[in-house]
VEXDREN-2710 file (C-alpha; in Angstrom, 1 decimal):
% VEXDREN-2710
k/r/px/py/pz
1/MET/123.9/110.9/-58.7
2/ILE/123.9/110.9/-62.4
3/PRO/120.7/112.4/-64.0
4/ARG/117.8/110.1/-64.1
5/ILE/117.7/108.8/-67.7
6/LEU/114.2/107.3/-67.9
7/PRO/111.4/107.3/-65.4
8/ALA/111.2/104.1/-63.4
9/ALA/107.9/103.0/-65.0
10/ILE/109.4/103.3/-68.5
11/LEU/112.5/101.4/-67.3
12/ALA/110.4/98.5/-66.2
13/LEU/108.6/98.3/-69.5
14/ALA/111.9/98.8/-71.4
15/ALA/113.3/95.9/-69.5
16/LEU/110.7/93.6/-70.8
17/ALA/110.8/94.9/-74.3
18/LEU/114.5/94.7/-74.6
19/GLY/115.0/91.4/-72.9
20/GLY/115.6/92.4/-69.3
21/ALA/114.7/89.9/-66.7
22/PRO/113.4/90.5/-63.1
23/ASN/115.1/89.5/-59.9
24/GLY/118.6/89.1/-61.4
25/ALA/117.7/86.4/-63.9
26/GLN/120.2/86.1/-66.7
27/PRO/118.6/85.9/-70.2
28/ALA/120.5/84.8/-73.2
29/THR/123.3/87.2/-74.0
30/ALA/123.1/89.0/-77.4
31/GLN/126.2/89.8/-79.4
32/VAL/127.7/92.9/-77.6
33/SER/131.3/94.0/-77.2
34/ALA/133.4/96.4/-75.3
35/SER/134.7/99.5/-77.0
36/ASP/138.3/98.3/-76.6
37/GLY/137.6/94.7/-77.4
38/ILE/138.3/93.2/-73.9
39/ALA/136.4/90.1/-73.1
40/PHE/133.7/90.5/-70.4
41/GLU/135.1/87.6/-68.3
42/THR/138.5/89.2/-68.4
43/TYR/137.2/92.7/-67.4
44/LEU/135.1/91.2/-64.7
45/GLU/138.2/89.9/-63.0
46/VAL/139.6/93.4/-63.1
47/LEU/136.5/94.7/-61.3
48/LYS/136.6/91.9/-58.7
49/ALA/140.2/92.6/-58.0
50/ARG/139.5/96.3/-57.5
51/ALA/136.6/95.6/-55.2
52/ARG/138.8/93.3/-53.0
53/ALA/141.6/95.9/-53.0
54/GLU/139.1/98.4/-51.7
55/GLY/138.2/96.2/-48.7
56/VAL/135.2/94.1/-50.0
57/SER/135.3/90.6/-48.7
58/ALA/136.1/87.8/-51.2
59/ALA/132.9/86.0/-50.2
60/THR/130.8/89.1/-51.1
61/VAL/132.5/89.6/-54.4
62/GLU/132.0/86.0/-55.4
63/ARG/128.3/85.9/-54.4
64/MET/127.6/89.2/-56.2
65/THR/129.3/88.2/-59.5
66/ALA/128.5/84.5/-59.8
67/GLY/127.2/83.7/-63.2
68/LEU/127.4/87.3/-64.5
69/THR/127.1/87.9/-68.2
70/PRO/126.8/91.2/-70.1
71/ASN/123.3/92.5/-70.5
72/ALA/122.7/93.7/-74.1
73/ALA/119.4/95.4/-73.0
74/VAL/121.3/97.6/-70.6
75/ILE/123.8/98.7/-73.4
76/ARG/120.9/99.5/-75.8
77/LEU/119.1/101.5/-73.2
78/ASP/122.2/103.5/-72.3
79/ARG/123.1/104.2/-76.0
80/ASN/119.5/105.2/-76.9
81/GLN/119.4/108.2/-74.5
82/PRO/119.0/111.5/-76.3
83/GLY/122.1/113.7/-76.3
84/SER/121.5/117.3/-75.3
85/ALA/123.9/118.6/-77.9
86/THR/121.4/117.5/-80.7
87/VAL/118.3/119.0/-79.0
88/ARG/117.0/122.3/-80.4
89/GLY/114.5/124.4/-78.5
90/TYR/112.6/123.4/-75.4
91/PRO/109.4/121.4/-75.2
92/PRO/106.7/123.3/-73.3
93/LEU/106.5/122.8/-69.6
94/ALA/102.7/122.8/-69.2
95/PRO/102.0/119.4/-70.8
96/TYR/104.8/117.8/-68.7
97/ILE/103.3/119.2/-65.5
98/ALA/99.9/118.0/-66.4
99/THR/101.1/114.4/-66.6
100/HIS/103.6/114.5/-63.7
101/VAL/101.6/116.5/-61.2
102/ASP/98.3/114.7/-61.8
103/ALA/95.5/113.7/-59.5
104/ALA/96.9/110.3/-58.8
105/ARG/100.3/111.6/-57.8
106/ILE/98.9/114.4/-55.7
107/GLY/96.5/112.1/-53.9
108/GLY/99.2/109.5/-53.3
109/GLY/101.5/112.2/-51.9
110/ARG/98.8/113.6/-49.6
111/SER/98.2/110.1/-48.3
112/VAL/101.9/109.4/-47.6
113/TYR/102.3/112.8/-46.0
114/ALA/99.3/112.3/-43.7
115/GLN/100.5/108.8/-42.7
116/HIS/104.0/110.0/-41.8
117/ARG/103.3/113.6/-40.7
118/ASP/105.0/113.4/-37.3
119/GLN/108.1/111.6/-38.7
120/LEU/108.4/114.1/-41.6
121/ALA/108.0/117.0/-39.1
122/ARG/110.9/115.6/-37.0
123/ILE/113.1/115.3/-40.1
124/GLU/112.3/118.8/-41.1
125/ARG/113.2/120.1/-37.7
126/GLU/116.5/118.3/-37.9
127/THR/117.5/119.1/-41.5
128/GLY/115.4/122.1/-42.6
129/VAL/114.1/120.1/-45.6
130/PRO/110.3/120.3/-45.9
131/GLY/108.4/117.0/-45.6
132/ALA/106.4/117.8/-48.7
133/ILE/109.6/118.0/-50.8
134/ILE/110.8/114.7/-49.4
135/VAL/107.4/113.1/-50.3
136/ALA/107.4/114.7/-53.8
137/ILE/110.8/113.2/-54.5
138/PHE/109.6/109.8/-53.3
139/GLY/106.6/110.1/-55.6
140/HIS/108.5/111.2/-58.7
141/GLU/111.3/108.6/-58.3
142/THR/109.3/105.5/-57.6
143/SER/105.6/106.3/-57.5
144/TYR/105.8/106.1/-53.7
145/GLY/107.8/102.9/-53.7
146/ARG/105.7/101.0/-56.2
147/VAL/108.1/101.1/-59.3
148/LYS/111.8/100.7/-58.4
149/GLY/113.2/98.7/-61.3
150/ASP/114.2/95.1/-61.4
151/PHE/117.6/95.0/-63.1
152/ASP/120.3/93.0/-61.3
153/LEU/122.5/96.0/-60.3
154/ALA/125.7/94.0/-60.3
155/ARG/125.1/92.8/-63.8
156/SER/124.0/96.2/-65.1
157/LEU/127.0/98.1/-63.6
158/ALA/129.5/95.5/-64.7
159/THR/128.0/95.6/-68.2
160/LEU/128.2/99.4/-68.4
161/ALA/131.8/99.5/-67.1
162/TRP/132.9/96.8/-69.5
163/GLU/131.2/98.5/-72.5
164/GLY/133.6/101.3/-71.9
165/ARG/132.0/104.6/-72.9
166/ARG/131.9/105.8/-69.3
167/ARG/134.1/103.1/-67.8
168/GLU/135.4/104.8/-64.7
169/LEU/132.0/106.1/-63.7
170/PHE/130.4/102.7/-63.7
171/ALA/133.4/100.8/-62.5
172/SER/133.4/103.0/-59.4
173/GLU/129.6/102.5/-59.0
174/PHE/130.2/98.7/-59.3
175/VAL/132.7/98.8/-56.5
176/ALA/130.4/100.9/-54.4
177/LEU/127.7/98.4/-54.9
178/MET/130.0/95.6/-53.7
179/LYS/130.6/97.7/-50.5
180/ILE/126.9/97.9/-49.9
181/ALA/126.5/94.2/-50.4
182/ASP/129.3/93.7/-47.9
183/ARG/127.0/95.3/-45.3
184/GLY/124.7/92.3/-45.5
185/PHE/122.4/93.1/-48.4
186/ALA/121.4/90.1/-50.5
187/ARG/122.0/90.2/-54.3
188/GLU/118.3/89.7/-54.8
189/GLN/117.6/92.9/-53.0
190/LEU/120.1/94.9/-54.9
191/VAL/118.0/95.5/-58.0
192/GLY/117.0/98.8/-59.6
193/SER/117.2/100.8/-62.8
194/TYR/119.4/99.7/-65.7
195/ALA/121.8/102.6/-65.0
196/GLY/122.4/101.6/-61.4
197/ALA/119.9/103.7/-59.3
198/PHE/118.0/101.8/-56.7
199/GLY/115.6/101.9/-53.7
200/ASN/112.8/104.4/-52.9
201/PRO/114.9/107.5/-53.6
202/GLN/116.8/105.9/-56.6
203/PHE/120.3/106.6/-55.3
204/LEU/123.4/105.4/-57.1
205/PRO/125.6/103.2/-55.0
206/SER/128.1/105.9/-54.4
207/VAL/125.4/108.3/-53.2
208/TYR/124.0/105.6/-50.9
209/LEU/127.5/105.2/-49.3
210/ARG/127.8/108.9/-48.9
211/LEU/124.4/110.1/-47.9
212/ALA/122.0/107.2/-46.9
213/LYS/120.8/107.7/-43.4
214/ASP/119.3/105.4/-40.7
215/GLY/116.0/107.1/-39.9
216/ASP/114.7/104.9/-37.2
217/GLY/117.7/104.0/-35.2
218/ASP/118.0/100.3/-36.0
219/GLY/121.6/100.7/-37.2
220/ARG/120.8/100.1/-40.9
221/ALA/120.0/102.5/-43.8
222/ASP/117.3/100.5/-45.6
223/ILE/116.1/102.6/-48.6
224/PHE/114.4/99.6/-50.2
225/ALA/111.4/99.2/-47.8
226/ASN/111.9/101.4/-44.8
227/ARG/110.2/104.7/-45.2
228/ALA/111.9/106.3/-42.2
229/ASP/115.3/105.6/-43.7
230/THR/114.1/106.7/-47.1
231/PHE/112.8/110.0/-45.9
232/ALA/116.0/110.7/-43.8
233/SER/118.2/109.8/-46.7
234/ILE/116.4/112.1/-49.1
235/ALA/116.5/114.9/-46.6
236/ASN/120.2/114.3/-46.1
237/TYR/120.8/114.5/-49.8
238/PHE/119.1/118.0/-49.9
239/ARG/121.0/119.2/-46.9
240/ASP/124.2/118.2/-48.6
241/ALA/123.1/120.0/-51.7
242/GLY/122.7/123.2/-49.7
243/TRP/119.0/123.4/-49.0
244/ARG/118.2/126.7/-47.1
245/GLU/115.8/126.3/-44.2
246/GLY/112.8/128.5/-44.3
247/GLN/112.9/129.4/-48.0
248/PRO/110.4/128.0/-50.5
249/TRP/111.7/126.4/-53.7
250/GLY/109.9/129.1/-55.7
251/VAL/106.8/131.2/-55.9
252/ARG/104.5/132.2/-58.7
253/ALA/105.3/135.7/-60.0
254/ALA/103.3/138.4/-61.7
255/VAL/105.2/139.8/-64.7
256/PRO/104.2/143.1/-66.4
257/GLU/102.8/142.9/-69.9
258/GLY/105.6/143.4/-72.4
259/PHE/108.3/142.7/-69.8
260/ASN/111.5/141.7/-71.6
261/VAL/112.6/138.6/-69.7
262/ALA/115.4/138.0/-72.2
263/ALA/117.1/141.3/-71.1
264/TYR/117.8/139.6/-67.8
265/LYS/119.2/136.3/-69.1
266/THR/122.1/135.0/-67.1
267/ARG/125.5/135.4/-68.6
268/LEU/127.0/132.7/-66.4
269/ALA/127.9/129.4/-68.0
270/ALA/127.2/126.5/-65.7
271/PRO/129.9/123.8/-65.8
272/LEU/127.2/121.0/-65.5
273/CYS/123.9/120.9/-67.3
274/PRO/124.4/124.3/-69.1
275/ARG/121.2/124.0/-71.1
276/VAL/119.2/123.7/-67.9
277/HIS/120.8/126.6/-66.1
278/GLU/120.9/129.0/-69.1
279/ARG/117.1/129.2/-69.0
280/LEU/117.2/130.9/-65.6
281/SER/117.6/134.7/-65.4
282/VAL/120.2/136.6/-63.4
283/TRP/119.8/136.4/-59.7
284/LYS/118.3/139.5/-57.9
285/THR/116.6/140.0/-54.5
286/VAL/112.8/139.8/-54.3
287/ALA/112.8/143.5/-53.6
288/GLU/114.9/144.3/-56.7
289/TRP/112.6/142.3/-58.9
290/ARG/109.6/144.1/-57.4
291/MET/111.2/147.4/-58.4
292/LEU/111.3/146.1/-61.9
293/GLY/107.6/145.2/-61.7
294/VAL/108.0/141.4/-61.1
295/VAL/106.0/140.6/-58.0
296/ALA/106.1/137.4/-55.9
297/GLN/102.5/136.1/-55.4
298/ARG/103.4/134.4/-52.1
299/GLY/105.3/135.6/-49.1
300/VAL/109.1/135.3/-49.5
301/GLY/111.6/137.6/-47.8
302/ASP/112.6/140.8/-49.6
303/GLU/116.3/139.9/-49.3
304/VAL/116.0/136.4/-50.7
305/MET/117.9/135.9/-53.9
306/VAL/115.7/134.6/-56.7
307/SER/115.9/134.0/-60.4
308/LEU/113.0/134.6/-62.8
309/PHE/111.9/131.6/-64.8
310/GLN/109.2/131.8/-67.4
311/PRO/109.5/128.4/-69.2
312/ASP/106.8/128.7/-71.7
313/GLY/107.6/132.3/-72.8
314/PRO/105.9/135.7/-72.6
315/GLY/102.4/135.7/-71.3
316/ALA/102.8/132.2/-69.8
317/PRO/103.1/131.5/-66.0
318/ALA/106.3/132.7/-64.4
319/TRP/108.1/131.8/-61.2
320/LEU/110.7/133.4/-58.9
321/VAL/112.9/130.4/-57.9
322/THR/115.3/130.4/-55.0
323/GLY/118.5/128.6/-54.3
324/ASN/116.4/125.6/-53.1
325/TYR/115.3/125.1/-56.7
326/ARG/118.9/124.6/-57.6
327/ALA/119.1/122.0/-54.8
328/ILE/116.4/120.1/-56.6
329/LEU/118.4/120.4/-59.8
330/GLU/121.2/118.6/-58.0
331/TYR/118.9/115.6/-57.6
332/ASN/118.0/115.6/-61.3
333/CYS/119.4/118.2/-63.6
334/SER/116.2/119.0/-65.5
335/ASN/114.0/122.1/-65.2
336/TYR/110.9/119.9/-66.0
337/TYR/111.8/117.6/-63.1
338/ALA/112.6/120.4/-60.6
339/MET/109.4/122.3/-61.5
340/SER/107.3/119.2/-61.2
341/VAL/108.8/118.3/-57.8
342/GLY/108.2/121.8/-56.5
343/LEU/104.7/122.0/-57.7
344/LEU/103.8/118.5/-56.5
345/ALA/105.2/119.4/-53.0
346/ASP/103.0/122.6/-53.0
347/GLU/99.9/120.5/-53.9
348/ILE/100.6/117.9/-51.2
349/VAL/100.3/120.5/-48.4
350/ASN/97.6/122.6/-50.0
END
Protein backbone atom coordinates (compact mmCIF):
# COMPACT_ATOMS: atom_id res chain seq x y z
CA MET A 1 0.00 0.00 0.00
CA ILE A 2 1.04 3.59 -0.41
CA PRO A 3 0.37 5.80 2.62
CA ARG A 4 -3.19 6.96 3.00
CA ILE A 5 -3.12 10.53 1.77
CA LEU A 6 -6.42 11.86 3.04
CA PRO A 7 -9.02 10.25 5.30
CA ALA A 8 -11.87 8.72 3.34
CA ALA A 9 -14.44 11.21 4.63
CA ILE A 10 -12.29 14.11 3.42
CA LEU A 11 -11.82 12.42 0.08
CA ALA A 12 -15.55 12.21 -0.42
CA LEU A 13 -15.97 15.92 0.28
CA ALA A 14 -12.99 16.78 -1.88
CA ALA A 15 -14.50 14.83 -4.74
CA LEU A 16 -17.55 17.06 -4.69
CA ALA A 17 -15.59 20.26 -4.18
CA LEU A 18 -13.15 19.52 -6.99
CA GLY A 19 -15.55 18.10 -9.51
CA GLY A 20 -15.38 14.39 -8.75
CA ALA A 21 -18.47 12.42 -9.65
CA PRO A 22 -19.88 9.34 -7.94
CA ASN A 23 -20.25 5.89 -9.45
CA GLY A 24 -17.79 6.40 -12.26
CA ALA A 25 -19.62 9.33 -13.91
CA GLN A 26 -17.38 11.38 -16.20
CA PRO A 27 -17.69 15.15 -15.57
CA ALA A 28 -16.34 17.66 -18.07
CA THR A 29 -12.55 17.44 -18.35
CA ALA A 30 -10.56 20.50 -17.29
CA GLN A 31 -7.35 21.47 -19.04
CA VAL A 32 -4.73 19.09 -17.70
CA SER A 33 -1.67 17.60 -19.33
CA ALA A 34 0.91 14.91 -18.81
CA SER A 35 4.40 15.86 -17.69
CA ASP A 36 5.84 14.58 -21.00
CA GLY A 37 3.08 15.99 -23.19
CA ILE A 38 1.66 12.64 -24.35
CA ALA A 39 -2.04 12.68 -25.18
CA PHE A 40 -4.27 10.82 -22.71
CA GLU A 41 -5.87 8.74 -25.46
CA THR A 42 -2.45 7.67 -26.71
CA TYR A 43 -1.19 6.75 -23.27
CA LEU A 44 -4.40 4.86 -22.48
CA GLU A 45 -3.67 2.57 -25.43
CA VAL A 46 -0.26 1.84 -23.87
CA LEU A 47 -1.94 0.90 -20.59
CA LYS A 48 -4.48 -1.29 -22.35
CA ALA A 49 -1.78 -3.11 -24.28
CA ARG A 50 0.19 -3.72 -21.08
CA ALA A 51 -2.88 -5.14 -19.35
CA ARG A 52 -3.58 -7.50 -22.25
CA ALA A 53 0.08 -8.56 -22.32
CA GLU A 54 -0.20 -9.47 -18.62
CA GLY A 55 -3.14 -11.76 -19.25
CA VAL A 56 -6.21 -9.55 -18.84
CA SER A 57 -8.95 -10.40 -21.30
CA ALA A 58 -9.63 -7.94 -24.09
CA ALA A 59 -13.31 -7.80 -23.06
CA THR A 60 -12.40 -6.74 -19.51
CA VAL A 61 -9.95 -4.11 -20.72
CA GLU A 62 -12.55 -2.60 -23.01
CA ARG A 63 -15.39 -2.51 -20.47
CA MET A 64 -13.10 -0.97 -17.84
CA THR A 65 -11.76 1.76 -20.13
CA ALA A 66 -14.77 2.67 -22.25
CA GLY A 67 -15.22 6.43 -22.29
CA LEU A 68 -12.30 7.19 -19.98
CA THR A 69 -11.12 10.78 -19.80
CA PRO A 70 -8.50 12.30 -17.46
CA ASN A 71 -9.85 13.53 -14.14
CA ALA A 72 -8.46 16.95 -13.26
CA ALA A 73 -9.76 16.65 -9.69
CA VAL A 74 -7.59 13.59 -9.12
CA ILE A 75 -4.48 15.42 -10.30
CA ARG A 76 -5.20 18.42 -8.10
CA LEU A 77 -5.74 16.23 -5.06
CA ASP A 78 -2.53 14.35 -5.74
CA ARG A 79 -0.47 17.51 -6.24
CA ASN A 80 -1.90 19.20 -3.15
CA GLN A 81 -0.57 16.62 -0.70
CA PRO A 82 1.91 18.14 1.76
CA GLY A 83 5.51 17.08 1.25
CA SER A 84 7.31 15.83 4.34
CA ALA A 85 10.51 17.60 3.29
CA THR A 86 8.85 20.99 3.90
CA VAL A 87 7.39 20.11 7.31
CA ARG A 88 9.12 21.46 10.43
CA GLY A 89 8.40 20.03 13.85
CA TYR A 90 5.59 17.67 14.78
CA PRO A 91 2.00 18.55 15.63
CA PRO A 92 0.97 17.33 19.10
CA LEU A 93 -0.51 13.86 19.29
CA ALA A 94 -3.17 14.48 21.93
CA PRO A 95 -5.56 16.57 19.75
CA TYR A 96 -5.33 13.99 16.96
CA ILE A 97 -6.21 11.17 19.34
CA ALA A 98 -9.12 13.18 20.74
CA THR A 99 -10.70 13.42 17.29
CA HIS A 100 -9.79 9.94 16.00
CA VAL A 101 -10.43 7.86 19.10
CA ASP A 102 -13.70 9.52 20.01
CA ALA A 103 -16.91 8.17 21.50
CA ALA A 104 -18.52 7.48 18.11
CA ARG A 105 -15.57 5.48 16.80
CA ILE A 106 -15.16 3.59 20.07
CA GLY A 107 -18.86 2.80 20.24
CA GLY A 108 -18.96 1.71 16.62
CA GLY A 109 -15.92 -0.51 17.13
CA ARG A 110 -17.40 -2.18 20.20
CA SER A 111 -20.60 -2.88 18.29
CA VAL A 112 -18.76 -4.44 15.33
CA TYR A 113 -16.53 -6.45 17.66
CA ALA A 114 -19.49 -7.81 19.63
CA GLN A 115 -21.41 -8.66 16.46
CA HIS A 116 -18.51 -10.64 14.98
CA ARG A 117 -16.78 -11.85 18.13
CA ASP A 118 -16.69 -15.54 17.16
CA GLN A 119 -15.50 -14.83 13.64
CA LEU A 120 -12.77 -12.49 14.87
CA ALA A 121 -11.68 -15.04 17.50
CA ARG A 122 -11.29 -17.67 14.78
CA ILE A 123 -9.19 -15.35 12.64
CA GLU A 124 -7.03 -14.47 15.64
CA ARG A 125 -6.41 -18.17 16.32
CA GLU A 126 -5.41 -18.68 12.70
CA THR A 127 -3.23 -15.60 12.23
CA GLY A 128 -2.29 -14.29 15.68
CA VAL A 129 -3.70 -10.86 14.83
CA PRO A 130 -6.10 -9.58 17.53
CA GLY A 131 -9.69 -8.97 16.50
CA ALA A 132 -9.61 -5.53 18.10
CA ILE A 133 -6.74 -4.44 15.83
CA ILE A 134 -8.66 -5.69 12.79
CA VAL A 135 -11.78 -3.76 13.82
CA ALA A 136 -9.75 -0.63 14.61
CA ILE A 137 -8.31 -0.65 11.08
CA PHE A 138 -11.81 -1.13 9.67
CA GLY A 139 -12.98 1.85 11.71
CA HIS A 140 -10.12 4.15 10.78
CA GLU A 141 -10.09 3.34 7.09
CA THR A 142 -13.78 3.55 6.25
CA SER A 143 -15.75 4.35 9.43
CA TYR A 144 -16.78 0.67 9.63
CA GLY A 145 -17.65 0.49 5.95
CA ARG A 146 -19.66 3.69 5.68
CA VAL A 147 -17.19 5.91 3.76
CA LYS A 148 -15.17 4.13 1.08
CA GLY A 149 -14.81 6.74 -1.69
CA ASP A 150 -16.64 6.96 -4.98
CA PHE A 151 -13.96 7.73 -7.58
CA ASP A 152 -13.96 5.46 -10.64
CA LEU A 153 -10.71 3.60 -9.93
CA ALA A 154 -9.93 2.90 -13.58
CA ARG A 155 -10.22 6.60 -14.38
CA SER A 156 -8.23 7.72 -11.33
CA LEU A 157 -5.35 5.30 -11.85
CA ALA A 158 -5.19 5.92 -15.59
CA THR A 159 -5.13 9.66 -14.91
CA LEU A 160 -2.33 9.43 -12.34
CA ALA A 161 -0.26 7.13 -14.54
CA TRP A 162 -0.73 9.42 -17.55
CA GLU A 163 0.12 12.57 -15.56
CA GLY A 164 3.54 11.08 -15.10
CA ARG A 165 4.96 12.11 -11.72
CA ARG A 166 4.74 8.53 -10.42
CA ARG A 167 3.94 6.82 -13.67
CA GLU A 168 5.24 3.31 -13.02
CA LEU A 169 3.54 3.09 -9.62
CA PHE A 170 0.13 3.99 -10.96
CA ALA A 171 0.51 2.14 -14.25
CA SER A 172 1.20 -1.03 -12.26
CA GLU A 173 -1.82 -0.36 -10.05
CA PHE A 174 -3.98 0.22 -13.12
CA VAL A 175 -2.98 -3.18 -14.54
CA ALA A 176 -3.58 -4.79 -11.14
CA LEU A 177 -7.07 -3.27 -11.16
CA MET A 178 -7.72 -4.78 -14.60
CA LYS A 179 -6.74 -8.20 -13.20
CA ILE A 180 -9.24 -7.75 -10.35
CA ALA A 181 -11.96 -6.76 -12.80
CA ASP A 182 -11.12 -9.86 -14.83
CA ARG A 183 -12.24 -11.94 -11.85
CA GLY A 184 -15.79 -10.77 -12.41
CA PHE A 185 -16.02 -7.49 -10.52
CA ALA A 186 -18.14 -4.84 -12.23
CA ARG A 187 -16.69 -1.43 -13.02
CA GLU A 188 -19.42 0.15 -10.91
CA GLN A 189 -18.14 -1.79 -7.91
CA LEU A 190 -14.52 -0.79 -8.44
CA VAL A 191 -14.69 2.65 -6.89
CA GLY A 192 -12.70 4.13 -4.04
CA SER A 193 -10.28 6.90 -3.14
CA TYR A 194 -8.79 9.20 -5.75
CA ALA A 195 -5.38 7.50 -5.29
CA GLY A 196 -6.71 4.00 -5.95
CA ALA A 197 -7.40 2.51 -2.51
CA PHE A 198 -10.73 0.70 -2.23
CA GLY A 199 -13.00 -1.51 -0.19
CA ASN A 200 -13.45 -1.77 3.57
CA PRO A 201 -9.70 -2.00 4.27
CA GLN A 202 -8.74 0.50 1.53
CA PHE A 203 -6.27 -1.78 -0.24
CA LEU A 204 -4.51 -0.73 -3.40
CA PRO A 205 -5.16 -3.14 -6.29
CA SER A 206 -1.69 -4.71 -6.03
CA VAL A 207 -2.22 -5.31 -2.31
CA TYR A 208 -5.59 -6.89 -3.01
CA LEU A 209 -4.02 -9.31 -5.49
CA ARG A 210 -1.29 -10.24 -3.02
CA LEU A 211 -3.10 -10.34 0.32
CA ALA A 212 -6.90 -10.31 0.00
CA LYS A 213 -8.42 -13.44 1.57
CA ASP A 214 -11.64 -15.37 1.23
CA GLY A 215 -12.88 -15.38 4.82
CA ASP A 216 -16.10 -17.36 4.45
CA GLY A 217 -15.15 -20.07 1.98
CA ASP A 218 -17.30 -18.93 -0.93
CA GLY A 219 -14.30 -18.77 -3.27
CA ARG A 220 -14.28 -14.99 -3.59
CA ALA A 221 -12.42 -12.28 -1.64
CA ASP A 222 -15.04 -9.54 -1.48
CA ILE A 223 -13.61 -6.66 0.56
CA PHE A 224 -16.39 -4.34 -0.59
CA ALA A 225 -19.32 -5.69 1.40
CA ASN A 226 -18.29 -9.00 2.98
CA ARG A 227 -17.03 -8.53 6.52
CA ALA A 228 -15.63 -12.04 6.82
CA ASP A 229 -13.45 -11.38 3.78
CA THR A 230 -12.59 -7.90 5.05
CA PHE A 231 -11.43 -9.17 8.45
CA ALA A 232 -9.47 -12.07 6.98
CA SER A 233 -7.76 -9.75 4.50
CA ILE A 234 -6.73 -7.20 7.15
CA ALA A 235 -5.38 -10.00 9.33
CA ASN A 236 -3.44 -11.42 6.39
CA TYR A 237 -1.92 -7.99 5.76
CA PHE A 238 -0.64 -7.84 9.32
CA ARG A 239 0.62 -11.40 9.28
CA ASP A 240 2.56 -10.53 6.13
CA ALA A 241 3.91 -7.41 7.88
CA GLY A 242 5.33 -9.55 10.68
CA TRP A 243 2.74 -9.31 13.45
CA ARG A 244 3.99 -11.20 16.52
CA GLU A 245 1.35 -13.29 18.22
CA GLY A 246 0.85 -12.68 21.92
CA GLN A 247 2.49 -9.25 22.04
CA PRO A 248 0.58 -5.98 22.46
CA TRP A 249 1.17 -3.14 20.03
CA GLY A 250 2.40 -1.08 22.96
CA VAL A 251 1.77 -0.19 26.60
CA ARG A 252 1.75 3.01 28.61
CA ALA A 253 5.04 3.65 30.38
CA ALA A 254 5.97 5.54 33.54
CA VAL A 255 9.01 7.73 32.84
CA PRO A 256 11.03 9.21 35.73
CA GLU A 257 10.92 12.97 36.14
CA GLY A 258 13.82 14.54 34.30
CA PHE A 259 14.51 11.41 32.24
CA ASN A 260 16.45 12.38 29.11
CA VAL A 261 14.55 10.61 26.34
CA ALA A 262 16.70 12.32 23.71
CA ALA A 263 19.75 10.45 25.00
CA TYR A 264 18.19 7.24 23.70
CA LYS A 265 17.20 8.51 20.27
CA THR A 266 17.68 5.96 17.51
CA ARG A 267 20.72 6.35 15.29
CA LEU A 268 19.27 4.19 12.56
CA ALA A 269 18.04 5.86 9.37
CA ALA A 270 14.91 4.15 8.05
CA PRO A 271 14.87 3.80 4.24
CA LEU A 272 11.13 4.52 4.17
CA CYS A 273 9.29 7.20 6.16
CA PRO A 274 12.42 8.34 8.03
CA ARG A 275 10.64 11.19 9.83
CA VAL A 276 8.23 8.67 11.30
CA HIS A 277 10.82 6.20 12.52
CA GLU A 278 13.31 8.78 13.77
CA ARG A 279 10.86 9.70 16.54
CA LEU A 280 11.21 6.25 18.14
CA SER A 281 14.03 5.50 20.57
CA VAL A 282 16.60 2.76 20.42
CA TRP A 283 15.16 -0.70 21.00
CA LYS A 284 15.76 -2.35 24.38
CA THR A 285 14.07 -5.15 26.29
CA VAL A 286 11.34 -4.30 28.77
CA ALA A 287 13.74 -5.39 31.54
CA GLU A 288 16.49 -3.07 30.27
CA TRP A 289 14.13 -0.08 30.21
CA ARG A 290 12.97 -0.92 33.74
CA MET A 291 16.59 -0.81 34.93
CA LEU A 292 16.71 2.73 33.54
CA GLY A 293 13.53 3.63 35.45
CA VAL A 294 11.06 3.36 32.54
CA VAL A 295 8.34 0.97 33.67
CA ALA A 296 5.60 -0.66 31.58
CA GLN A 297 2.17 -0.08 33.09
CA ARG A 298 0.68 -3.31 31.73
CA GLY A 299 2.00 -6.83 31.51
CA VAL A 300 4.48 -7.45 28.72
CA GLY A 301 7.30 -9.97 28.80
CA ASP A 302 10.66 -8.83 30.17
CA GLU A 303 12.48 -10.03 27.05
CA VAL A 304 10.18 -8.28 24.56
CA MET A 305 12.03 -5.65 22.55
CA VAL A 306 10.36 -2.24 22.79
CA SER A 307 11.02 1.36 21.82
CA LEU A 308 10.20 4.35 24.03
CA PHE A 309 7.88 6.86 22.38
CA GLN A 310 6.90 10.11 24.11
CA PRO A 311 5.31 12.03 21.24
CA ASP A 312 4.35 15.21 23.07
CA GLY A 313 7.64 15.64 24.92
CA PRO A 314 8.83 15.49 28.55
CA GLY A 315 6.07 15.23 31.12
CA ALA A 316 3.53 14.01 28.54
CA PRO A 317 2.23 10.43 28.22
CA ALA A 318 4.78 7.88 27.03
CA TRP A 319 4.52 4.39 25.59
CA LEU A 320 6.75 1.38 25.11
CA VAL A 321 5.89 0.15 21.61
CA THR A 322 6.66 -3.32 20.27
CA GLY A 323 7.43 -4.67 16.83
CA ASN A 324 3.68 -4.86 16.29
CA TYR A 325 3.56 -1.07 16.33
CA ARG A 326 5.90 -1.17 13.36
CA ALA A 327 3.49 -3.58 11.66
CA ILE A 328 0.77 -0.93 12.01
CA LEU A 329 3.17 1.57 10.43
CA GLU A 330 3.38 -0.80 7.47
CA TYR A 331 -0.34 -0.21 6.93
CA ASN A 332 0.01 3.56 7.09
CA CYS A 333 3.39 5.12 7.81
CA SER A 334 2.27 7.71 10.36
CA ASN A 335 2.84 7.72 14.11
CA TYR A 336 -0.49 9.52 14.52
CA TYR A 337 -2.28 6.77 12.60
CA ALA A 338 -0.48 3.92 14.35
CA MET A 339 -1.09 5.35 17.80
CA SER A 340 -4.76 5.99 17.09
CA VAL A 341 -5.25 2.44 15.77
CA GLY A 342 -3.58 0.94 18.83
CA LEU A 343 -5.45 3.11 21.30
CA LEU A 344 -8.78 2.51 19.54
CA ALA A 345 -8.17 -1.24 19.64
CA ASP A 346 -7.51 -1.00 23.39
CA GLU A 347 -10.75 0.93 23.91
CA ILE A 348 -12.77 -1.57 21.85
CA VAL A 349 -11.95 -4.43 24.22
CA ASN A 350 -11.91 -2.44 27.49
